[in-house]
TIKEMI-390074 format. One record per residue (C-alpha): z, x, y; residue in three letters. Coordinates in steps of 0.5 Angstrom, whole numbers, plus 500, padded with zeros to 3 digits. Layout:
[lofi [Z, X, Y], 'ALA'];
...
REM end
This chain:
[lofi [500, 500, 500], 'LEU'];
[lofi [502, 506, 505], 'ARG'];
[lofi [495, 509, 503], 'ASN'];
[lofi [491, 502, 505], 'VAL'];
[lofi [495, 501, 511], 'VAL'];
[lofi [493, 509, 513], 'ARG'];
[lofi [486, 508, 512], 'ASP'];
[lofi [486, 501, 515], 'PHE'];
[lofi [489, 504, 522], 'ARG'];
[lofi [484, 510, 521], 'LYS'];
[lofi [478, 506, 521], 'ASP'];
[lofi [480, 501, 526], 'ASN'];
[lofi [483, 507, 531], 'MET'];
[lofi [476, 510, 530], 'GLY'];
[lofi [480, 517, 531], 'VAL'];
[lofi [484, 521, 526], 'ASN'];
[lofi [491, 522, 526], 'ASP'];
[lofi [492, 528, 530], 'ALA'];
[lofi [487, 526, 535], 'GLN'];
[lofi [491, 519, 536], 'ALA'];
[lofi [498, 523, 537], 'GLY'];
[lofi [495, 528, 542], 'LEU'];
[lofi [492, 522, 546], 'ASP'];
[lofi [499, 519, 546], 'LEU'];
[lofi [502, 525, 549], 'LEU'];
[lofi [496, 526, 554], 'TYR'];
[lofi [498, 518, 556], 'ARG'];
[lofi [505, 520, 557], 'LEU'];
[lofi [503, 526, 561], 'GLN'];
[lofi [498, 522, 565], 'GLU'];
[lofi [504, 517, 566], 'GLU'];
[lofi [509, 522, 568], 'SER'];
[lofi [504, 525, 574], 'GLY'];
[lofi [502, 531, 570], 'GLY'];
[lofi [510, 533, 569], 'LYS'];
[lofi [509, 532, 561], 'PHE'];
[lofi [508, 539, 558], 'PHE'];
[lofi [503, 539, 552], 'ILE'];
[lofi [500, 545, 549], 'LYS'];
[lofi [496, 546, 542], 'THR'];
[lofi [494, 551, 538], 'LEU'];
[lofi [488, 550, 533], 'LEU'];
[lofi [485, 554, 527], 'ASP'];
[lofi [478, 556, 526], 'ASP'];
[lofi [476, 549, 523], 'GLU'];
[lofi [479, 546, 529], 'GLN'];
[lofi [485, 543, 525], 'ARG'];
[lofi [492, 542, 529], 'LEU'];
[lofi [496, 549, 527], 'LYS'];
[lofi [502, 548, 532], 'CYS'];
[lofi [504, 543, 538], 'LEU'];
[lofi [509, 544, 543], 'VAL'];
[lofi [511, 538, 548], 'TRP'];
[lofi [517, 538, 553], 'VAL'];
[lofi [519, 531, 557], 'ASP'];
[lofi [520, 532, 564], 'PRO'];
[lofi [527, 530, 563], 'ARG'];
[lofi [528, 535, 558], 'SER'];
[lofi [526, 540, 563], 'LEU'];
[lofi [531, 537, 568], 'MET'];
[lofi [537, 538, 562], 'ALA'];
[lofi [535, 545, 561], 'TYR'];
[lofi [536, 547, 568], 'LYS'];
[lofi [543, 545, 568], 'ASN'];
[lofi [545, 546, 561], 'PHE'];
[lofi [540, 551, 558], 'GLY'];
[lofi [544, 557, 557], 'ASP'];
[lofi [545, 556, 550], 'VAL'];
[lofi [540, 554, 545], 'VAL'];
[lofi [540, 552, 538], 'ALA'];
[lofi [533, 554, 534], 'PHE'];
[lofi [532, 551, 527], 'ASP'];
[lofi [526, 550, 523], 'THR'];
[lofi [529, 546, 516], 'THR'];
[lofi [526, 539, 518], 'TYR'];
[lofi [520, 537, 514], 'ARG'];
[lofi [520, 530, 514], 'THR'];
[lofi [513, 528, 516], 'ASN'];
[lofi [506, 527, 512], 'ARG'];
[lofi [504, 534, 513], 'TYR'];
[lofi [510, 538, 511], 'ALA'];
[lofi [510, 541, 518], 'MET'];
[lofi [516, 545, 520], 'PRO'];
[lofi [519, 541, 526], 'PHE'];
[lofi [523, 545, 531], 'VAL'];
[lofi [527, 541, 536], 'PRO'];
[lofi [530, 546, 541], 'PHE'];
[lofi [537, 543, 542], 'THR'];
[lofi [543, 545, 547], 'GLY'];
[lofi [549, 541, 549], 'VAL'];
[lofi [551, 537, 555], 'ASN'];
[lofi [557, 537, 560], 'HIS'];
[lofi [559, 531, 555], 'HIS'];
[lofi [559, 536, 549], 'TYR'];
[lofi [553, 532, 546], 'GLN'];
[lofi [547, 535, 543], 'SER'];
[lofi [541, 535, 548], 'ILE'];
[lofi [534, 536, 547], 'LEU'];
[lofi [530, 541, 551], 'PHE'];
[lofi [523, 540, 547], 'GLY'];
[lofi [519, 540, 541], 'PHE'];
[lofi [515, 544, 536], 'ALA'];
[lofi [511, 542, 530], 'LEU'];
[lofi [508, 549, 526], 'VAL'];
[lofi [504, 550, 520], 'ARG'];
[lofi [507, 556, 518], 'ASP'];
[lofi [514, 560, 519], 'GLU'];
[lofi [510, 567, 521], 'LEU'];
[lofi [512, 572, 526], 'LYS'];
[lofi [506, 570, 530], 'THR'];
[lofi [507, 563, 530], 'THR'];
[lofi [514, 563, 532], 'PHE'];
[lofi [512, 568, 538], 'GLU'];
[lofi [507, 563, 540], 'TRP'];
[lofi [512, 557, 540], 'VAL'];
[lofi [517, 561, 544], 'LEU'];
[lofi [512, 563, 549], 'SER'];
[lofi [509, 556, 550], 'THR'];
[lofi [516, 553, 550], 'TRP'];
[lofi [518, 559, 556], 'LEU'];
[lofi [512, 557, 560], 'GLU'];
[lofi [514, 549, 560], 'ALA'];
[lofi [521, 552, 562], 'MET'];
[lofi [518, 555, 568], 'GLU'];
[lofi [520, 562, 565], 'GLY'];
[lofi [527, 561, 565], 'LYS'];
[lofi [530, 564, 559], 'GLU'];
[lofi [537, 562, 555], 'PRO'];
[lofi [543, 566, 555], 'LEU'];
[lofi [544, 565, 548], 'VAL'];
[lofi [539, 563, 542], 'ILE'];
[lofi [542, 561, 535], 'ILE'];
[lofi [538, 561, 529], 'THR'];
[lofi [539, 563, 522], 'ASP'];
[lofi [537, 569, 518], 'GLN'];
[lofi [530, 569, 518], 'ASP'];
[lofi [527, 575, 520], 'GLN'];
[lofi [520, 573, 523], 'ALA'];
[lofi [524, 569, 527], 'MET'];
[lofi [529, 574, 529], 'ALA'];
[lofi [523, 579, 531], 'ALA'];
[lofi [519, 573, 535], 'ALA'];
[lofi [526, 572, 539], 'ILE'];
[lofi [526, 580, 540], 'GLU'];
[lofi [519, 580, 543], 'SER'];
[lofi [519, 574, 547], 'GLN'];
[lofi [526, 573, 549], 'LEU'];
[lofi [528, 580, 551], 'PRO'];
[lofi [534, 578, 556], 'ASN'];
[lofi [537, 573, 551], 'THR'];
[lofi [543, 574, 546], 'SER'];
[lofi [541, 573, 539], 'HIS'];
[lofi [547, 570, 535], 'LEU'];
[lofi [546, 568, 527], 'LEU'];
[lofi [549, 562, 524], 'CYS'];
[lofi [556, 564, 521], 'SER'];
[lofi [555, 558, 517], 'TRP'];
[lofi [549, 560, 513], 'HIS'];
[lofi [552, 567, 512], 'ILE'];
[lofi [559, 565, 510], 'SER'];
[lofi [555, 560, 505], 'ASN'];
[lofi [553, 566, 501], 'LYS'];
[lofi [559, 570, 500], 'PHE'];
[lofi [561, 566, 494], 'PRO'];
[lofi [555, 568, 491], 'GLU'];
[lofi [553, 575, 493], 'LYS'];
[lofi [561, 577, 492], 'LEU'];
[lofi [562, 573, 486], 'ALA'];
[lofi [565, 579, 482], 'THR'];
[lofi [570, 581, 488], 'TYR'];
[lofi [572, 574, 489], 'TYR'];
[lofi [575, 574, 483], 'SER'];
[lofi [580, 580, 485], 'LYS'];
[lofi [587, 578, 487], 'GLU'];
[lofi [587, 578, 494], 'GLY'];
[lofi [580, 580, 496], 'PHE'];
[lofi [579, 573, 499], 'LYS'];
[lofi [585, 573, 504], 'PHE'];
[lofi [583, 580, 506], 'ASP'];
[lofi [576, 579, 507], 'PHE'];
[lofi [577, 572, 511], 'ASN'];
[lofi [582, 576, 515], 'ASN'];
[lofi [578, 581, 517], 'CYS'];
[lofi [572, 577, 519], 'ILE'];
[lofi [575, 571, 522], 'TYR'];
[lofi [582, 573, 524], 'HIS'];
[lofi [580, 580, 528], 'SER'];
[lofi [581, 579, 535], 'LEU'];
[lofi [578, 585, 538], 'THR'];
[lofi [573, 590, 535], 'GLU'];
[lofi [578, 595, 534], 'VAL'];
[lofi [582, 591, 529], 'VAL'];
[lofi [575, 589, 526], 'PHE'];
[lofi [573, 596, 525], 'GLU'];
[lofi [580, 598, 522], 'ASP'];
[lofi [580, 592, 517], 'ARG'];
[lofi [573, 593, 515], 'TRP'];
[lofi [574, 600, 513], 'LYS'];
[lofi [580, 599, 509], 'ALA'];
[lofi [577, 593, 506], 'LEU'];
[lofi [571, 597, 504], 'ILE'];
[lofi [576, 603, 501], 'LEU'];
[lofi [581, 598, 497], 'LYS'];
[lofi [575, 594, 494], 'TYR'];
[lofi [570, 600, 493], 'ASN'];
[lofi [564, 596, 497], 'LEU'];
[lofi [561, 603, 499], 'GLU'];
[lofi [555, 601, 495], 'GLY'];
[lofi [554, 594, 496], 'ASN'];
[lofi [547, 594, 500], 'THR'];
[lofi [548, 586, 502], 'TRP'];
[lofi [554, 587, 505], 'LEU'];
[lofi [552, 593, 509], 'GLN'];
[lofi [546, 590, 512], 'GLY'];
[lofi [551, 584, 514], 'LEU'];
[lofi [555, 590, 517], 'TYR'];
[lofi [549, 592, 521], 'ALA'];
[lofi [548, 585, 524], 'LEU'];
[lofi [556, 585, 526], 'LYS'];
[lofi [554, 584, 533], 'HIS'];
[lofi [550, 577, 532], 'LYS'];
[lofi [555, 573, 528], 'TRP'];
[lofi [562, 577, 527], 'VAL'];
[lofi [567, 573, 532], 'GLU'];
[lofi [570, 579, 534], 'ALA'];
[lofi [564, 581, 537], 'TYR'];
[lofi [561, 574, 539], 'THR'];
[lofi [567, 572, 543], 'ARG'];
[lofi [564, 576, 549], 'ASN'];
[lofi [558, 572, 550], 'THR'];
[lofi [558, 565, 552], 'PHE'];
[lofi [556, 560, 547], 'SER'];
[lofi [559, 553, 549], 'ALA'];
[lofi [563, 554, 543], 'GLY'];
[lofi [558, 554, 538], 'GLN'];
[lofi [557, 559, 532], 'LYS'];
[lofi [552, 555, 528], 'THR'];
[lofi [546, 551, 528], 'THR'];
[lofi [549, 545, 526], 'SER'];
[lofi [547, 542, 532], 'ARG'];
[lofi [540, 543, 531], 'SER'];
[lofi [541, 541, 524], 'GLU'];
[lofi [545, 535, 526], 'GLY'];
[lofi [539, 533, 530], 'MET'];
[lofi [535, 532, 523], 'ASN'];
[lofi [539, 527, 521], 'ALA'];
[lofi [538, 523, 528], 'TYR'];
[lofi [531, 523, 527], 'PHE'];
[lofi [531, 520, 520], 'ASP'];
[lofi [532, 513, 523], 'ALA'];
[lofi [525, 514, 527], 'TYR'];
[lofi [521, 518, 522], 'VAL'];
[lofi [520, 519, 514], 'GLY'];
[lofi [516, 523, 509], 'SER'];
[lofi [510, 519, 510], 'CYS'];
[lofi [510, 519, 518], 'THR'];
[lofi [503, 521, 521], 'GLY'];
[lofi [503, 525, 527], 'LEU'];
[lofi [502, 519, 532], 'LYS'];
[lofi [508, 516, 529], 'ASP'];
[lofi [512, 522, 529], 'PHE'];
[lofi [511, 523, 536], 'VAL'];
[lofi [513, 516, 538], 'GLU'];
[lofi [519, 517, 534], 'GLY'];
[lofi [521, 523, 537], 'ALA'];
[lofi [520, 520, 544], 'GLN'];
[lofi [525, 514, 542], 'LYS'];
[lofi [530, 519, 539], 'ALA'];
[lofi [530, 523, 546], 'LEU'];
[lofi [530, 516, 550], 'GLU'];
[lofi [536, 514, 546], 'ARG'];
[lofi [540, 521, 547], 'GLN'];
[lofi [539, 520, 554], 'PHE'];
[lofi [542, 513, 554], 'MET'];
[lofi [548, 516, 551], 'ARG'];
[lofi [549, 521, 556], 'GLU'];
[lofi [548, 516, 561], 'LYS'];
[lofi [554, 511, 558], 'ASP'];
[lofi [558, 517, 558], 'GLU'];
[lofi [557, 519, 565], 'ASP'];
[lofi [559, 512, 567], 'TYR'];
[lofi [565, 512, 562], 'VAL'];
[lofi [567, 519, 566], 'THR'];
[lofi [566, 516, 573], 'PHE'];
[lofi [569, 509, 572], 'HIS'];
[lofi [575, 510, 567], 'ARG'];
[lofi [582, 513, 568], 'SER'];
[lofi [585, 519, 563], 'ARG'];
[lofi [591, 518, 559], 'CYS'];
[lofi [596, 523, 561], 'MET'];
[lofi [600, 527, 556], 'GLN'];
[lofi [604, 532, 560], 'MET'];
[lofi [603, 529, 567], 'LYS'];
[lofi [603, 535, 571], 'THR'];
[lofi [599, 537, 577], 'ALA'];
[lofi [595, 542, 573], 'LEU'];
[lofi [593, 536, 568], 'GLU'];
[lofi [591, 531, 574], 'HIS'];
[lofi [587, 536, 577], 'HIS'];
[lofi [583, 538, 571], 'ALA'];
[lofi [582, 530, 570], 'ALA'];
[lofi [579, 530, 577], 'SER'];
[lofi [574, 535, 575], 'ILE'];
[lofi [572, 535, 568], 'TYR'];
[lofi [568, 530, 564], 'THR'];
[lofi [572, 525, 559], 'LYS'];
[lofi [570, 530, 553], 'GLU'];
[lofi [572, 536, 556], 'MET'];
[lofi [578, 534, 559], 'PHE'];
[lofi [580, 532, 552], 'ARG'];
[lofi [579, 539, 550], 'ARG'];
[lofi [582, 542, 556], 'PHE'];
[lofi [588, 537, 554], 'GLN'];
[lofi [589, 540, 547], 'GLU'];
[lofi [590, 547, 550], 'GLN'];
[lofi [595, 544, 555], 'LEU'];
[lofi [599, 541, 550], 'VAL'];
[lofi [599, 547, 546], 'GLU'];
[lofi [601, 552, 551], 'SER'];
[lofi [608, 548, 552], 'SER'];
[lofi [609, 551, 545], 'LYS'];
[lofi [608, 558, 548], 'TYR'];
[lofi [613, 563, 551], 'PHE'];
[lofi [611, 567, 556], 'VAL'];
[lofi [614, 574, 558], 'GLU'];
[lofi [612, 580, 563], 'LYS'];
[lofi [610, 586, 559], 'ASP'];
[lofi [614, 591, 563], 'ARG'];
[lofi [610, 597, 559], 'ASP'];
[lofi [603, 595, 562], 'ARG'];
[lofi [605, 592, 569], 'SER'];
[lofi [607, 596, 575], 'LEU'];
[lofi [610, 594, 581], 'GLU'];
[lofi [604, 597, 586], 'ASP'];
[lofi [599, 594, 582], 'VAL'];
[lofi [597, 586, 583], 'GLN'];
[lofi [595, 585, 576], 'ASP'];
[lofi [601, 583, 571], 'THR'];
[lofi [601, 583, 564], 'PHE'];
[lofi [604, 578, 560], 'TYR'];
[lofi [605, 577, 553], 'LYS'];
[lofi [605, 570, 550], 'CYS'];
[lofi [607, 568, 543], 'TYR'];
[lofi [610, 562, 539], 'ARG'];
[lofi [618, 563, 539], 'PRO'];
[lofi [619, 558, 533], 'LEU'];
[lofi [615, 562, 528], 'MET'];
[lofi [617, 568, 524], 'ARG'];
[lofi [616, 575, 527], 'ALA'];
[lofi [612, 577, 521], 'SER'];
[lofi [607, 571, 522], 'GLN'];
[lofi [607, 571, 530], 'ARG'];
[lofi [601, 573, 534], 'ASN'];
[lofi [602, 576, 541], 'THR'];
[lofi [597, 575, 546], 'TYR'];
[lofi [596, 579, 552], 'LEU'];
[lofi [594, 576, 558], 'VAL'];
[lofi [592, 580, 565], 'SER'];
[lofi [593, 576, 571], 'PHE'];
[lofi [592, 578, 578], 'ASN'];
[lofi [597, 575, 583], 'LYS'];
[lofi [592, 575, 589], 'ALA'];
[lofi [586, 572, 586], 'SER'];
[lofi [589, 568, 581], 'LEU'];
[lofi [584, 571, 576], 'TRP'];
[lofi [586, 572, 569], 'GLY'];
[lofi [583, 574, 562], 'SER'];
[lofi [586, 573, 555], 'CYS'];
[lofi [585, 578, 549], 'ILE'];
[lofi [583, 571, 545], 'CYS'];
[lofi [577, 571, 550], 'ARG'];
[lofi [576, 563, 549], 'MET'];
[lofi [574, 562, 556], 'TYR'];
[lofi [568, 567, 556], 'ASP'];
[lofi [566, 564, 549], 'ASN'];
[lofi [567, 556, 551], 'VAL'];
[lofi [568, 556, 558], 'GLY'];
[lofi [575, 553, 559], 'ILE'];
[lofi [582, 556, 559], 'PRO'];
[lofi [585, 558, 553], 'CYS'];
[lofi [593, 555, 552], 'ARG'];
[lofi [595, 562, 553], 'HIS'];
[lofi [592, 563, 560], 'ILE'];
[lofi [594, 556, 562], 'ILE'];
[lofi [602, 558, 560], 'ALA'];
[lofi [601, 563, 565], 'VAL'];
[lofi [599, 559, 570], 'LEU'];
[lofi [604, 554, 569], 'THR'];
[lofi [609, 560, 569], 'LYS'];
[lofi [606, 562, 576], 'ARG'];
[lofi [607, 554, 578], 'CYS'];
[lofi [599, 554, 579], 'VAL'];
[lofi [598, 546, 581], 'ALA'];
[lofi [590, 547, 581], 'GLU'];
[lofi [586, 550, 576], 'LEU'];
[lofi [583, 556, 580], 'PRO'];
[lofi [575, 556, 582], 'GLU'];
[lofi [573, 561, 577], 'HIS'];
[lofi [576, 558, 571], 'PHE'];
[lofi [572, 552, 572], 'VAL'];
[lofi [565, 552, 569], 'LYS'];
[lofi [561, 548, 573], 'ARG'];
[lofi [557, 546, 566], 'ARG'];
[lofi [563, 542, 564], 'TRP'];
[lofi [565, 538, 570], 'THR'];
[lofi [563, 531, 573], 'ARG'];
[lofi [558, 534, 577], 'ASP'];
[lofi [554, 538, 572], 'ALA'];
[lofi [548, 534, 572], 'ASN'];
[lofi [544, 537, 578], 'ARG'];
[lofi [538, 540, 579], 'VAL'];
[lofi [539, 547, 580], 'ASP'];
[lofi [545, 546, 583], 'GLY'];
[lofi [542, 543, 590], 'LYS'];
[lofi [542, 536, 589], 'LEU'];
[lofi [548, 532, 588], 'PRO'];
[lofi [549, 527, 583], 'TYR'];
[lofi [550, 521, 588], 'HIS'];
[lofi [546, 521, 594], 'THR'];
[lofi [547, 516, 599], 'SER'];
[lofi [541, 517, 603], 'GLU'];
[lofi [535, 521, 603], 'PHE'];
[lofi [535, 527, 607], 'GLN'];
[lofi [529, 530, 610], 'SER'];
[lofi [528, 537, 607], 'PRO'];
[lofi [526, 543, 611], 'SER'];
[lofi [520, 545, 607], 'HIS'];
[lofi [514, 541, 604], 'GLU'];
[lofi [517, 538, 597], 'MET'];
[lofi [513, 540, 591], 'THR'];
[lofi [511, 534, 586], 'PRO'];
[lofi [517, 537, 581], 'THR'];
[lofi [522, 537, 587], 'GLU'];
[lofi [520, 530, 589], 'ARG'];
[lofi [520, 527, 581], 'PHE'];
[lofi [527, 531, 580], 'ASN'];
[lofi [530, 528, 587], 'HIS'];
[lofi [527, 521, 585], 'MET'];
[lofi [530, 521, 578], 'THR'];
[lofi [537, 523, 581], 'LEU'];
[lofi [537, 517, 586], 'LEU'];
[lofi [535, 512, 581], 'THR'];
[lofi [541, 514, 577], 'MET'];
[lofi [546, 512, 582], 'ALA'];
[lofi [542, 506, 584], 'PHE'];
[lofi [542, 504, 577], 'SER'];
[lofi [549, 505, 576], 'HIS'];
[lofi [550, 501, 582], 'SER'];
[lofi [546, 495, 580], 'CYS'];
[lofi [549, 494, 573], 'MET'];
[lofi [556, 492, 576], 'ALA'];
[lofi [554, 485, 577], 'SER'];
[lofi [548, 480, 575], 'LYS'];
[lofi [547, 478, 582], 'GLU'];
[lofi [546, 486, 584], 'ARG'];
[lofi [541, 487, 578], 'TYR'];
[lofi [537, 481, 580], 'GLU'];
[lofi [536, 483, 587], 'TYR'];
[lofi [535, 490, 585], 'ALA'];
[lofi [529, 488, 580], 'VAL'];
[lofi [526, 483, 586], 'GLY'];
[lofi [526, 489, 590], 'VAL'];
[lofi [523, 494, 585], 'ILE'];
[lofi [517, 489, 584], 'ASN'];
[lofi [516, 488, 591], 'ARG'];
[lofi [516, 495, 593], 'GLU'];
[lofi [512, 497, 587], 'THR'];
[lofi [506, 493, 590], 'GLU'];
[lofi [506, 497, 596], 'ILE'];
[lofi [507, 503, 593], 'LEU'];
[lofi [501, 503, 588], 'GLU'];
[lofi [497, 502, 595], 'SER'];
[lofi [499, 508, 598], 'MET'];
[lofi [494, 515, 596], 'PRO'];
[lofi [496, 520, 591], 'VAL'];
[lofi [495, 527, 592], 'ASP'];
[lofi [489, 530, 590], 'GLY'];
[lofi [487, 525, 585], 'VAL'];
[lofi [484, 519, 589], 'GLU'];
[lofi [476, 519, 589], 'ASN'];
[lofi [471, 516, 594], 'GLU'];
[lofi [472, 509, 591], 'GLY'];
[lofi [480, 509, 592], 'GLY'];
[lofi [481, 509, 585], 'GLU'];
[lofi [485, 514, 581], 'LEU'];
[lofi [481, 519, 577], 'ASN'];
[lofi [484, 519, 570], 'PRO'];
[lofi [487, 525, 567], 'LYS'];
[lofi [482, 529, 563], 'THR'];
[lofi [484, 536, 563], 'THR'];
[lofi [490, 539, 560], 'GLN'];
[lofi [495, 544, 564], 'GLU'];
[lofi [491, 550, 565], 'GLY'];
[lofi [484, 546, 566], 'GLY'];
[lofi [482, 546, 559], 'GLU'];
[lofi [478, 540, 557], 'LYS'];
[lofi [481, 535, 552], 'LEU'];
[lofi [478, 537, 545], 'HIS'];
[lofi [475, 530, 542], 'GLU'];
[lofi [474, 533, 535], 'SER'];
[lofi [481, 535, 533], 'ILE'];
[lofi [482, 535, 526], 'LEU'];
[lofi [489, 533, 522], 'ASP'];
[lofi [493, 539, 520], 'PRO'];
[lofi [493, 542, 513], 'LEU'];
[lofi [499, 540, 509], 'VAL'];
[lofi [504, 546, 510], 'SER'];
[lofi [507, 550, 504], 'LYS'];
[lofi [514, 551, 504], 'THR'];
[lofi [518, 558, 503], 'LYS'];
[lofi [521, 560, 497], 'GLY'];
[lofi [520, 560, 490], 'ARG'];
[lofi [516, 555, 487], 'LYS'];
[lofi [519, 549, 483], 'LYS'];
[lofi [520, 550, 476], 'GLU'];
[lofi [517, 545, 471], 'HIS'];
[lofi [520, 542, 465], 'ARG'];
[lofi [518, 545, 458], 'PHE'];
[lofi [514, 540, 454], 'LYS'];
[lofi [514, 540, 447], 'SER'];
[lofi [507, 539, 444], 'PRO'];
[lofi [509, 533, 440], 'VAL'];
[lofi [511, 530, 447], 'GLU'];
[lofi [504, 532, 450], 'GLU'];
[lofi [501, 529, 444], 'LEU'];
[lofi [505, 522, 444], 'THR'];
[lofi [505, 521, 452], 'LYS'];
[lofi [501, 515, 454], 'THR'];
[lofi [495, 517, 459], 'LYS'];
[lofi [493, 513, 464], 'ARG'];
[lofi [486, 509, 464], 'LYS'];
[lofi [482, 506, 469], 'CYS'];
[lofi [482, 499, 469], 'ARG'];
[lofi [475, 498, 471], 'TYR'];
[lofi [471, 503, 466], 'CYS'];
[lofi [477, 504, 461], 'ASN'];
[lofi [476, 511, 461], 'MET'];
[lofi [481, 517, 462], 'LEU'];
[lofi [482, 522, 467], 'GLY'];
[lofi [482, 518, 473], 'HIS'];
[lofi [484, 511, 476], 'ASP'];
[lofi [480, 505, 480], 'VAL'];
[lofi [481, 508, 487], 'ARG'];
[lofi [477, 514, 484], 'THR'];
[lofi [473, 511, 479], 'CYS'];
[lofi [465, 514, 480], 'PRO'];
[lofi [463, 508, 476], 'GLN'];
[lofi [466, 503, 481], 'LYS'];
[lofi [463, 507, 487], 'LYS'];
[lofi [456, 507, 484], 'GLU'];
[lofi [457, 499, 483], 'ASP'];
[lofi [459, 498, 490], 'ASP'];
[lofi [454, 502, 493], 'LEU'];
[lofi [448, 498, 489], 'ARG'];
[lofi [451, 492, 491], 'LYS'];
[lofi [451, 494, 498], 'ALA'];
[lofi [444, 496, 498], 'GLN'];
[lofi [442, 489, 494], 'THR'];
[lofi [446, 485, 499], 'GLY'];
[lofi [442, 489, 505], 'GLN'];
[lofi [435, 487, 501], 'LEU'];
REM end
């Protein structure tokens, strides 16, 4: 039935699936005023090999939250088994957000280089600070060549998942698992990690384990003692990108063609942005539940989004369990930097971890040995404990990362989220700046309209009236002599639309081929073979029956006569 529907659609549309999908994307590009980014790569047979598309809303989100990106190619749910690449990040509500899409035929270095360079072109050349991937070597080589200024981190979940298999003989030894996990996951500094690693290698005779030595060479990409210095929004894995795979399952399936896949991806994107707007409304219009009822807590509630305030609140509550004392061995009277030791007094001395916090009295700047602020972007419980001891009533500005605040959803930090009136710029605005500004204006307008039925009905009437006047006004550079708009017939870069793009080939998956079950000769002989119900011959069915095709052709010729 699916095959019949597919053939019917193809016959009625008059174009193949790949061309229909591209036509849909170009229509979206036309409707967005050319701001919808599309770029394709074809093979020698004019078949679609790679496709990258970026919605204008994804570009706006990337300008605010594009510091950390997860890159994953495990999703193949489409008719052509093409790896689907959602560029995924995290917004100020700690929700997953999409920065663009790509479909690729294979997972070679040259393919990844083309995808990354094309996506970077769509993002106006702005590289992310951090990109998180699995251990794919082709992907790593492409990132090194195309994103030289980006820190490349590896998914710690994929690595730790291999430990029981690769180190099975050592896992059976008493104490190995505890020592190994203590070294990998509980080393606060690089020095502590190196000391524990050397002791681990010597104790369990791991000098000859080449797999483990290969991981050690990549320690700066996945060991927490090294990655804590890099801001990654608290992400250690590609789980956000892989989580989007389950999110897309509601819109696409294994038999989904390119056109339907694009439609499903756009629906998923729309739903995601609607979820963000819902959280924006909750952040601005609902109060917070205070647990400690301190001035610091009230100030944090006024600047953070709801979710990020909840995360800060967890650290605030935990900070009350810590005792803070001055480290007199490191602190000097004539130096403004004071060192504090933070620890939980109710724990045994042998199990107690002491955290060292450096704090400047004049600037209220501080740093902790756990480096949570450097990695996540919110103050840790140890710094909060020191701020509380110093009777600081408000979070210092340098401890407030803008991407986690209520006002994070701005474009390049220039335009406010709510704009009461239009201010004429000092320069001529580009189409992108006009689009971004109008989007922000309509956000505030929509929030105001949803307050009551009367506001909503009035706003709809105003939009309908003003749209008619707006459509009669000229458009920059696309009005012809008759006053009608010229349709978009070119891609970005001036290339003429290709009208004969063929469907992509089915992609080959990585890894070892599936092993077929051994069948005995008796089973092969007794197995009932299918017969064609038209000619009763073996080896084919009614759809591919040569006799039926000849008879149908003969009947058609007879009918014409």
